[in-house]
N, C-alpha and C positions, 0 to 999 in steps of 0.2 A: 504494499499499499504506499503510495507516494505521500510525502508530507504536505500539509497545507501550505500554500505559497503566499508570498506577499507581492502585491501588485504596485508598481510605481508607474504612474501615468505622467507623461510630459506633454500636455497640450501645447502646441507651438505653431505659430504662424510665420512662415518664411516664404519669400519669393526669390527664386534664384534664376539668373539669366543663362542663356545658351550661347555657344561660341563657334566662331569660324577661325581656324588657325591656318596660317601659312599658305605658301604657293602651291605648285603642282606636286602631285605624288610621283614617286619614282617607279614607273612602270617597267616591266621587264618582259616584253612580249618576245616570243621566239621568232627569229628571222627565218624567212623561207627564201631559197635560192630562186631567182626569177628565171622563167623559161620563155625565150623569145620565139615568135612564130614568123612566118614568111610574109607578113603583110604590114603595111604602114598606113597611118593616118597622116594626111598632108593638107595644109591650108594654103590655097593660092587665091589671089584677089581677082583674077580675071576669068574665073569660072571654068566650065567644062573644056573649052578649047585649050586653055593652058594646062589643065590636068592631062588631056590627051597628049599634048606635046611632051610633058615630062615622062609619061608612060612609054612613049615610043623612044625617047632619047636614052632612057636608062634601062629599058627592057622589062618594064612593069606591065601588068594588065590592069586597066582601069575598071574597077568594079562599081563605079558610080559614086554619086554624091552621098554624104552621110546625113546632112541636113538639107532642107529644101532651099536654103539661101544660096547654094551653089558655090560655097567657099571651101568646104571640107570634103575631101575625097578619100576613098578607100582604094589603095593600090596594093597589088600582090605581085611577088616575083617568083616565077617557076624555077629559076635556076639555083635556088639555095634550099637547104634542108628546111623542112617544115617546122622543126623544133630544135632549139639550140640554147645552150647555157650562156652564150655570149651574144651581144648584138652584132649585126653584120657591119663592120666598120667601113667597108668600101662604099656600100650604098648609102649609108648614113652620111659619109663625107661628101658624096656627090650631091645629095639633096641639100646639105648645109651650104655648099658653095654656089648653088643656083640662086641668082638674085630674085627670081620670081617666087621662091618658096618662102612663105612667111613663118611657117612652123611645121614641124613633122615629128612623128614618134613611131618607132618600131613597136609593134604590139606585143604584149606579154600575156601569157596565160593568167587568168584571174581565178583564184580559188573561191568558189561559191558553192554553198550547199543549200538544198531545199529545206526550208524550215518546217518540215513535217516531223512527226514523232518517230524517232528511230530508237527502238528498244535495244540495249546492248545485247550482244550475242554470247556474253560470258556465261558459262554453264551454271554458276551459282547466283546469277541475277534473279532467278525465279525464287530464291530463298530470301531476297532482300525485300521483305514484305513492307517495310517502312517507306519505300520509294518506288514500288512497282504496282501500286493501286490495289494490293491485296487487302489493305485495311483502309477504312473510310473514317476520317480523312487520313491520307498519308502525308508526307512532308512536301508534296507537290513539286518534286524534283523533275519529273518527266516534262512538265509544262515549261520549265526553264530550259531544259536541254532542247526542246522543240524550237526555241528561239535562237539556237546556235551558241548558247552560253554554256561553257564547260570549265571555267576557271582559267582560261588561256591568259598568260601574262601575270598571274597572281602567284605570290610566293608565300607558302605556309611552312612554319617550322614547329615541330612537335618537341616540347621540352619534357624529357622523360628519361628512360634507361637505355636509350640508343635506338637506332633504326637499322634494320637489315637492308642496307643500301643496294645490294645486288639481288634482292628479291625480284622474281620475274614479273610481279605485278606492281613494282615500284621503281625498278631500275631506270626505265626510260624517263621518268619524271623526277628522279633524284637530283637534288641541287646541292653540290658541295659547298657553295657560298653560304647556304642557309644551315650549315651543319658544323658541329664541333663536339669534341669530347673534353668536357671540363673536369671529369673525374680523373683522367690520365693526362690531361693537357696536351692533346694532339688533335689533328684535323679529322680523324677517322671516328665516326660515331657508331661503328659496328658494335652490337651488343655483346656482352660477355656470356658465353654459352655455359650452361650448367645442366646437371642431370634433371633438375626440376623445371627447366625453362623459365626461371623466375623473371628473366629480363625480356619478356615477350611484349610487355605492355606498350612500349613506344611504337614498335612495329605494327601492332594491332591498331593503335590510334591513327597512325600515318595512313594505313590502307583505307580507313573510313573516309579520309579526306580526298586522297589522290590515287587510289588504285586504278590502274590503266583499264580502259574499257575496250571491248571488241578485240581482245587478244586471245579469246577462247580459253581464258584461265581465270579461275576464281570468280569474283564479282567485280563491281565497278565502284569507284569512289564517287562521292557527291560532286566533287570538282575534279573530274578525272583527267583534265588537261592542265591542272595547276602544277607548279613546281613544288616539290616537297623536300624538306630538310629535317634533320633530326639532331637534337642536342642531347648528348649523354651527360646527365648531371645527377641522377638519382641512384646510381650504382656505386656508391663509395661515400666518403666523407662529405657531408653537405654543410656548407657554411653560408653566411651572409654574402661573402665574396662570390662564391660559386653561383648562388641564385642571381645575384646582381649581374654577373658576367653573362649568364645564360639569357636573361631578359634583355640584355643590351647588345646581343650579337647582331651585327650588320643591320642596324635600324633603318638604313636608307635602302636596303635591298629586300628585307623581309616585311611583308605586309601584315601578316597575322601570326601570332604566337598562340599555340594551343597547349594548355596545361591541364592535366587531370591528376593533380596531387595537391597536398597541403598538409597542415598539422594533423596529428592523429585524430581519427573519427571515433573517439572512445567515450564521448559524452562528458568528459571531465576537462579536456584541454581547452584553454583560451590562449591562442597564439596567433602570430601574424608575421608579416615581413619585417626584417631588421632595417636599420638606418640606410644601408646601401641599397637594399632591394626596394625600399620606398622611393629612394632617389632614382633608381632605374625605371620604376613606373612613371615617375614625374617626367623624367627626360624623354621616355618613350612617347608619352602623349603630347609633349610640347615640341619635340624635335624630330621624332620619327616620321618616316614617309615624307620627307621634305617639309615638315611642319604641320602636316595634316594629322599626325598622331598615329602611333602604333596601335593595333587592335589586339588586346589580350583577352582570349576566350578561356574561361575557367569552369571546371566541373564543380558543382556545388558541394559534393561530399556524400559519403556512403555510411554515415553513422546513425541512420535511423533506428537500427535495432537497439542502440544505446541511448536513445532520446537525445542524440546530439543536435546542435543547432548551428547552422552554417554562418549565422551572424557572429559566432565566436571564432571564426576563421578569418583572419585579417586579409587573406588573399582574395577569397571569393566575395567578401563584403566591401572591398575597396571600390571607390567610385571609378577607378581606372580600369577595372576588369568587367567583362561581360559574363555574368554568372548564369550557368545553364543547369537546369534540373532535369529529372527523368519522369516519364510515364510509361506504363505497360501498353502492350498491344490492345488491351481492353479499356484503356483510358483510366486505369486505377493508379493510386499512389503506390510505388514499389516499397517493399519492406525496408530497403536500405536508404530510402529518400529522407533528406533532412529538410525541415520546413524553416524558412527564414525570409525576412523582408528584403534581403539583398538579391534574391533570385529574380532575374528579368524574364527569362523565357524557358521553354521546355522542348526537348525532342524525345524521341522514343528510346527505350532500352527494354529490359525484361523485368519480370517480377518473380514469381515462384519458379521452381526449377523446370516445370513442364512448359513454361512460356517460351515462345520463339525469341531468340536472341539476335545479336547483331553479327552480320557476315563481314569478315575482313581478312587481311593478310596475317600470316603467323610465321613464327620462326621456322628455320630450315626449309625455306621456300614453299611452305605449306599455306593452306587456308584454314579458317575456322568459322563456325557458325555459333560460337559459344562466348562471344564477347558481350560484357554486360556492365551494369553499374552506371553511375553518372560519368565514369571514365569513358563510356561509349557514347554518351549523349553530347558531351562538349565537342568532340571532333566532328560530329555531324553538323553541329551549328557552325563550326569553323568553315566547313566546306560550303555551307549555304551562304555564309558571309562572303566567301571568296567569289561566288557567283554574282552577288550584289556588287562587289567591288569591280568585277569585270564590266558590269553594266554601267557603273558610274565610278570611275577611279578617283574622283575628286572629293569623296566623302570623308569628313573628319571622324575622329574617334567618337565624338559626341553625336554627330549626325547618325552614325551607325546605331548607337544606343536608342535614339529616337525611332529609327526605322524598325529595329527589332521589337520595340514595345508595340508599335502600330501593326506589325506583321504577325503578332502572336495572338491567337484566338482561343477562348475557352473550349471551343469545339465540344468533344464528348468527355472531357477530362472531369473525373469525379473527385470532389472534395467538399468538406462541410464548411470551409471557410471562404468560399467565393463571396466577395463583396464588391459593390460598385463604388469607385472612388469619386472624388470631387469633380472630375472632368468626364465622368460617365463611362470609364473603362472598368471592366471586371478584372479583379486581381486576387490572387491567392498566395499564401505563404508557401504552399507546396509547389506551385507551378509558375509563379510570377504572373505574367499577363497571358500565359497559355501556350499552346502548341505553335511552334514557329512554322510559318508557311513560306517556302522558298519562292513560290511564284509571286505572292503578294509582296515579299521583301524586294524582289527584283523590280516589280512594277513601280513600287514606291520610290526605289532608288533612282530610277530613270528621271523622275521629275522633281526630286527633292531639292528645295532651295536651302542654301547654307544657313545654319543657325547663327545667331548674333554672338558677339564676343562674350565670353563667360565672365560674370561678375561674382565675387565672393563676399558675402556679408557675414561677419562674425559677431555673435551676440552672447553676452554672459547672462545666463538665466538666474542662477543662484549666487547671491553675494555672501550669504551667511549660511553656515551649516544648519540642516534641519534633521529632525528625528523621523525615521521611517516607521510608520505604523502599519496596521494590517492592509490598508489601501490608501496610499498617499498620492495626492494629485499636486502637480507643480504647474499651475497655469501661468502663462506669460503672453501678453499681447505685444507683438514687436512691430516695428515700422519698416522692416526690410531695408534699413540704412537709407531711408528716403532723405533726399537733399544732399547726400554725400556722393563722391565719385563712384562708390561701390553700390549705389542703389540698384536693386534688382526688381524684375517685373514678372517673371514666370518661374514656377518651381521645376527644378531639374534634379538636384541631389540635396539631401539633408544629411549632415554628419553631426553626430552627437558624441561629445567627449565627456564622460561622467566618471567622477571619482567618489567612492563611498566605502564605508566600512559596515559589514553586516556579518552576523554570526555564521550563517550557512548560505553560501551563495547559490546553491542548488535550489533553495526555497524562494529565490527572488525572481520575479518577472518584471521586466522593464518594457514599457510600451510608449510609443510616440503617437499622439492623436492630433490630426490636422484640424484646422478650424471648421471643416465641413464634416468632421466626424470619422474620417478614415483612420483606423487604428493599425499601426505597424508594430509588431512585437520585435523589439531589439534583442532581448534575451528572454528565453522561455525557461520554465522550471525544468531542470535537467539533472544536476548531480547534487551531492551533499558535501562538497569540499569547503572548508573554512575559507572565508574571503577577508583579505586585509588590503584596503585601498586599491582595489582592482580598477582598471580603466577600461571602459567599453568604448571602442573607437569605430569610426566609419560606419555608423548605423544606417 
């Protein structure tokens, strides 16, 4: 029987502004070798007669005018190969020297695809129920693929225990610039093999994002044409330095960092990033991607069995990370799921042992259909965000948070705590704003207007210590720094830093209540460890 809890309510009115940071992002599209064909487009000012003269003079066939105005003509030469990797310098030089030629261009093959739905032919794609329409609704990935978006030019790095870079379903997409081994301090992120295959986690997460499609092997990643890297940093001594270095690797090259780890999910630990790692987050969002901000996608945690609360995890509850929770195929809360106010969105994973799980790459060049936990949910979201970045590469880190909120829908997700907040959106501590819809995310990304510069308003609520009784309310009406340079107009993030002394912290519940009555639980009743001046950060 759990002890009776004490509830601390902090009604607070804050309005926070939204931001546009920096110039252009650093895109890294793959270059394709041009293939030249045996025809030219030529512009002459004197019409068909001049085009005929040129054709006879240089051995072309005049195929007629391109536009009805009689200035652009299509010429073909039978005396050269139909396809070549280099332009024909002789004919180009002759056209360039002719004074009647105003412009010309030897034609190149253009790569164009029909935007019809093409389902991957990979043998395990039929098992990928979360994106092949077997469940309603699924993640709506096929709709995005039908638009020709597959993650092309986007770089994702998985921070974990390494990545099997020569895996047949990852090798062609592997990006060495997005990879490093900080455990052994070398460029090779290949995992350390053991008899128990304990270092399979990173390879599994990577395959969810960017497993190659249509190679008749395993399944397909959500963004199967994205570049994928791996950082080996969990298989050895982990320090603040190693975490900060991992989160700071190639910030102008890597668009998205995907992390499925954090403090222990034991229902007792309150922990978060150190000084250097917090600085890495700050630098990432202010300087990464040419100033648009690095995207940090984070799994919310698997401590549900121990009544853990992901607000006690300073990584997933940071405003700089995009926290992702899980739901089962049936839309139920998984047994391992942690409820917290910092979760923004949800993707699929599994529940009980008989539930369908996630298909992805595995160690020893194998595949698995047994990946699960919020560790499986976060990489799916990272892949969907990669698709949105391909559609609009100019999105800032805060733009993406707004888009994820708007593209997440309650759908069939079952929970007792669904509430409508002050702006009419349904939200749950289990699921955030709901199941992420890749199609809606991409559609919104195409037309999204940049957010305004971020403003930060800091307000001290309590000036003198108070005694916490059975249910203590701390009301405060604030002006949102009105009249100052930091005045804010619309709510984006609220951070609460609270110091208190209490006999048993596990009996304490702390909630934040908005002026319109939306209650966010910052710390739920969880364990029974004595508390001395604990600080609750980043609520």
